[in-house]
N, C-alpha and C positions, 0 to 999 in steps of 0.2 A: 389646605396644604399640611398644616400641623397634624390634623387628624389622620390624613393619609400616611404621613411619615410614621406616626405612632402605630398604625395598623400594620404597615410593612415591617417595622421593627419587631412587633409582637409576633407576626407570622414567622419571621426568621428565628426568633427565640424558640418558638414551638417546634419548628423543624429541627433545630439543634438539639432540643431535649429528646425528641423522638429518635434521632440518630444515636444519641448517647445511651438511651435506655430503650432497647428494642423489646420492651415489655408489651404484654397484651393490655391495651387500654380499651375497656369495654365501651362500645360506641355510645351506649345510652348515658354514659357519664357526661357526654356533651349535649344531651337533649335540651338542657336549659331548664331552670326552675319554673318558668312560666308554662312551658309545655307539660311538664309533669303535673303541675298544679291543676291545669285545665283538664287533664286526663282523669284525675282523681275527683274533681268536682262533677264530672260527667259520669262517674262510675255508678251504676244502678245499685250496687250493694251499699255504697255510702248514702245514697238517697233513701234506701230502705232503713238504714240505721238512724238517719235524721228523723224520719217519720216515727220510728219506735221511740226515740228519745223524746220527741214532742209529746207523744201519747203518755209516756211514763212520768215526765216531769212537769208538764203543763207549760213549758217554754213555748214561745212562738216559733214558727218555722224560720222566720228571718233571724231570730236570735241564735237558733241552733246552727244555721248555716254560717253565721259570723264566727261561732265557736269552731266549726270545721275549718274555716279559712285560717283561724289563728293556729290551730293544730298543724295545718299544712305548712305554714310559715315557720313553725318551730321545728318540724321534722325534716323538711326537704333541704338538702345541702346545695351548695353552689360550687361544684367541682371546678378546680382550676389546675390545669396541668403544670403550669409554671410553679404554682404554690406547692403542689405535691412533690415535685422533683427538685426544683431549685431551692425552695425553702425547707420543706419537710425532709427530703433526703439529704440536703446539704447539712442541716443541723444534726441529723442522725449520724451521718458520716464523720462529723467533727466530734460529737460528744460520746457516742457509744465506744469507739476505740480508746478514748481517754479513760472511761469508767470501767470497761470490761474487755476481756478477750471473748469475742463472740464465737460460739461453736454451733454448727448446724449439722444435723444428721437426718438421713432419710431411711427410716427403718424398713420401708417397703418400696424401694426406688422403682422396681419394675411395675408394681401395681399403680404407683403414682404416675409413672410415665405412660401407662396404658389408659389413663382417663381420656375419653374421646375429646377431640378439639372443640366439638360443638356443645360439650357439656357445660352446665352451670355448676360452678364450684363454690362451696361455702366452707371456710376454715372455722372449725369449732375448737376453741382453746380453753385451757384452764387459765385462771387469772391470779397471778402472783403479785404484780406491781403495775403501777400506772405507766411504767416504762415498757410494758408489754406492747402497747400500741406502736411505739417507735421501733422496738426490737423486731417484731414480726414484719412490719412494713419495710424495714431496712433489709431484712433477709430476703423478702420477696420482690424487692424493687426491680430486679432484672427480669422478672417473670410477669408480674401483674400488679395493677394498682388496686388496693383493697379498700372497700367501703365498710367502715366499722359501724357497729351498733354501739352507741356511747350513752352512758348514764347521765343523769341530771347534774352530777357533780361538775361537769365541764361546761355547764350553761352559764358561764361568767366571761366577761370580757378580759383578755382577748382570746381565751381558749375556744369559745363558741365559734367565733369567726374563723379561727385557724382550722378547727375540726371540719367545719362545713366546707371550707375551701379544699380540704383533702378528700371530700366526698363522703364524709361520715354523716350518719343520721342519728337523731337523739331519741331516747326512749325513756318514758316515765315509768320507773320500775314498780312503784307502789300505788299507782293511780288506777282506781277501780272502774272509772266511768266506761260504760260499754261503747259509747259513741267514739271516744278517743281511741279505744283499742281497735275498732273497726277501721278508722282512718289509718292507724299505724299498720294494721294487717294488710290493707289494700296497697299501701305504699311499698311494703316489703315484697308483696307478691308482684307488684308492677315491675320493680327493678329486677326481681328474680326472673320473671318472664322475659325480660329484655337482656338477660345474660350478665348482669353486674356481679362481679366477684365480691363476696361479703366476708367479713370477719366477725364472729360472734363469740363472746365469752359465755360459754354454756352454763357456768355456775351463777351467772347473773350479777356477779360482784366479786370484789377482792376477798381472798381468803384472809381471815383475821388471825387464825392460829396456825397457818401453814399447811393444814390438812385440806383435802378436797371438800368442797361444799356440794350439797345435793344439786343435781342439774335442774335448771328452770326449763319449763316446757312451752312457754308462751310463744317465743320466736320460732322454736322448732315446729310448733303447730302451724304457724303462718307459712313457714317454708314448705312443710309437707303438703299443705292444702293447695299449693300452687299447681299441684298435679291434677286438680279438678278442672283447671281452666281448659275450655275447649280450644283445640288447635295448638296447645302447648305440648310439643313432643320431645323437646330436648331432655336428655338425661340429666339428673341432678346427683352430684356427689358431695358427701360430707367428708372433709379431710380433718381427722383429729390431730391436734397440735399440742405437744407437751412442752411447757416452759418451766425453767428452773434457774436459780441464781445462787452464786456463792454469797452474795449479799443483796437483799432487797432494800432499796434506798429508804423506804418508809416503814420498815419492819417494826420499829418501836411504836410508831404512831398507830399502826394496825393493832398491835397487842394492847395498846392503851384503850382501844375501843371495846375490848372485852371486859374492862373494869366497870364497876358500878359508877354511875355519873358522879357521885360525891367523891370518888377516889381519883378521878382524872384531874390532870393539871388544868387550871383556868385557861380560857381561850387565849388570853394575853400572853401567858407563859408559854403556851404551845407555839404561838407565832414567834416569840422571842427565841425559843429553842431552834425552830427551823431557820430563822435568820442567822443565828449564831453558827449553825452547821454550814449554811451556804457561804458565810464569810470565811470560815476555817478552810473549807474546800478550795475556795477561790485563792486564798492565801497560799495553800500548799502548791497549787498549780503555778502561781506567779513565782514562787520560790523554787519551783521544780523539785519539790519534795513529795509530790502526790504519788500515790500508788493506786494501781487499778484494783477494783473490787473483785478480782477473781474472774470467774466465768459467768457469762450469760448464755444459756443453752436453749436451743430450739430443736425439737425432734418432731419430724412428720411421720405419723403412723399410717398404716394401710387405710385407704379410703373406704367409706361405707356408701354403697349405691342405694339411694333412696328408692329408685325404681325396683330394684331387687327386693328390698325390704318390704315394700308395699305388696309386691307379688306374693310374698310369704305371709302377708297379713291382709288378705282381700277384704274390701268393704270397710276398712277402718275409717277412711275419710268421711264416710256418710254417717258415722255414729254420732249421737249427741255428744256435746263437748266434754262432759265429765268422763264418759266412757272412752271417748277418743283419747283424751289426755292420759288416762290410765294405761291404755295400750301403747301410746307413744313413749311412755316411760321406759318401755323395753328398748326402744331405739336409742333414747338418751343414755341408758345404762350401757348399751353396747359401745357407744362413742366414748363414754367415760372410762370404760374398761380398757379401750385402746390407748387413751391418753395416759392412764395409769401405767400400763405396760411399757409405754415409751418414755416415761418420766426420766430425765437425765439425773443420775446420781452424782452430785457435785462433791468436791472434797470437803467443803464445810458441812454439808448435810451428813456425810459419812462420819466426820470427826465428832459432830454433835451427838449423833446416835450412839457413838462409843462412850462419850462422856456421861450419857444418861443411864448407862448400865448399872451404876450405883451412885450413891450420894456422898462419896468421900470428898473431903476438901482438897486433897492432894493426890497426884497421880504421877507415876514415873513415866518417862518417855517410852521405856521398853514395854511397860504394861499397856499404854495407850496404843502403841504401834501394833502390839499383838492383837488387841481388840479390833483394830482396823483390818488386820489380815483375816481374822475370823469372819467379820462382817462381809468383807469382799467375797469370801468364799460362798457365804450364804446367798449373797446378792447375785453372783454369777449363776448359782444353781436355780435361782428364781427367774433367770433370763433378763435381769435388769441391765440397762445400759450404763456402764461406769464411765464417766468422763475421765479421760486420761487413764483408761484401764490398763494400758501397757506399762504404766509407771509402777515402781515399787511402793509398798506401803509407807516406807520412810519418806519418799518424795511426795506422796499424797498428804501425809501429815505436815510436811514443811509448807505445802501450799495452803492448807487450812489454817496453819498457825499465823500466816500473814494477816488474815482477817481477825482471828480470834484474839490475838495479842493486841492488834491495833484497837480493838474495841474493849480491851481490858476484861474479856471473859476469862482468859487464863493469863497467868504471869509466870514466866520462867524463873525457877529457883534452882540453879545448878542443873542436875539431870532430872529434876522433878518439875511439875507444874502445879501451881496453886490455882484452884478453880473457884471462881466467884459464883457460889450457888444461889445468890440472890438473882442471878440472871438465868436461872433455869427456864423460865418461860421463853426466853430468846433461844436457848438451846433446843427446847422442844419444838419451837416454831420451825426451825430448819430440819430437825429430825423427822417431823411430821410429813415432810414432802416425800419421804421415801419409806414411811412406816408401813405402807401396804405391801412392801416386799419382805418385811421382817415380822414373822409371827410373834416373836418375843419382844417387839418394840414397845416402849412405854406408852400407855394410853395418853391421848391428847386431852 
């Protein structure tokens, strides 16, 4: 009786979630881990990889298959609709508006709307912050549930359980073993064939200096090679997504990773620093003195049709791996170019770029504002998307000052501002996000 009551209650909750979020939930999300695992264990390409691994390493076949099963348990998620929308969306809806004003733009709305309904869609994004996962899922919550490719950093409790319940799969970024990569490849291709919408950070990791990182080609190769599958006729579209913030929560930690190991804070001090920051933020919220960290911006650029790209590059999928990857770099560069062109220009990024035009310790408001005006003119000429572009330069500066004074990067002194030049790496971090629009931007 109790079990029947729980099942009835669970079904009601699921129906309520589906009514509230009329999004596309890919049917294969509900296939179940056991079914996906069985399909991959029966995959002939996985069996061939096991045989090759045994021949190369001398491991027994049984040991190699145990290794495969461990990889599958690590990779395959356990999607839960209630967790995705009740927990994931609920937390995002609570926290994101407290921290940011979220802006969403569709640079090519008609092209995006023209994607066929039977197409498989993969969102390829730049990676600014660990908040990107929450931000993009939140923005797309009314349209589709996204299955993310997540790095090893999240393979700790409770993050691993949470990400898997949201449908995300884990990727070992620097693991070279061929058997592992064949298992991962076949998983990615299996869910792609079955129409699962995925989110992939094409740079392969967070930007440490604010600039774009070179695109990684491994997952892109797996996704492209799904077109070799017999009977798979659905079109595949890559949607470039540009993400930017007025404040990246972990910016100082990311910059610290660029330092030599001996120059970094000891692990204990880093933990204490994070704990202190969390306590301060919580205190501000409790005292109702908290301020939002400006804008969190997501821009969707014109999609790239994989089918059309392959038609322009015939035979590429049959090439040896190294030659194939060299050719696929052109596809990755095309996606990155669209992300770069759609990159939102935030007030803080603009203000930081202006501050980096010289190294003077003080700057008048009039001079700073004039620099902003000049930069905005150049950016408009480059076709950049200026967030709040309808505002005056004075209003843009006021918005940037909220963050820059809060973080003691600048201090008001009458009509002038004192600039803390020891924080130049932080200024450059934000300016780098829009440096590709500015030929005279300072080097990173």
